[in-house]
N, C-alpha and C positions, 0 to 999 in steps of 0.2 A: 437522513441517510443511513441505511441499514447495510448488511452487509452484502444480502441480496442486490441490494441496487448498487453496489460497489460492484460486485462480482458481473453482472449483464455491462455494468458499463466497462469492463479490464475485457471481457469477452469479445465485447465489438471492437477495440480498438484494434487496427492494423499494426505492423512491424514498425518501430521506431517513435509512435505514438504512445503519450503516456496521460495517464488521471492521478489527481492528487487530490490527497482527503490532508486536512488540518489535523496538527498533532493532537489536537482536543478530540477530535471525531476518531484517530488512532486508538488512544486511549479506550474510547468506548469500546471498540472491537479487539483490543489485545491490553487488557489492562496489567498493570497500571499507566502504561503508554512507555514513552521516551523517556530517560533511555534506557529501560529494565532490559536486561539480557535475554531474559526471555519472551519478553514482549517481542523484541526484536526477532527472536529464531522465530515464533507462533508468525510473524508478519512475513519474512523471510520464505516460511516454507509454503505459505499459504500464494505468495507471487511465483513462487516458482513452479507451483500449480498450474497456474493459471499462464506460464511460457512470460514471465516478466523478470524484472530485475528492480531493485528499489533503489531510489535515489532521496536520499533527507538530508532537504533543505533546511538546514538549521535557523538561518534568518529568517526564511518565510516560514518557519516552522510547518513546513508541508513535507508530506511523505510521498513519493512518486513513483508511481508502476509503470515502468516503461515497458514495452511488448517487445521482446526479443525477435529478432529475425529467423 
């Protein structure tokens, strides 16, 4: 998956739908990955620009982009 693939997937979401990526992919897009504060900020800004909020499931090691209504 590329960042362009993720962007397209997020843009296709309806409100309250979510798209997730594993922490490994997250680290590829926003190094060094979780739990780095700069990576979190960059991911948050990306999500916000696409109309999403972030949910980080540390048990499943998945970052969810949830489209806001």
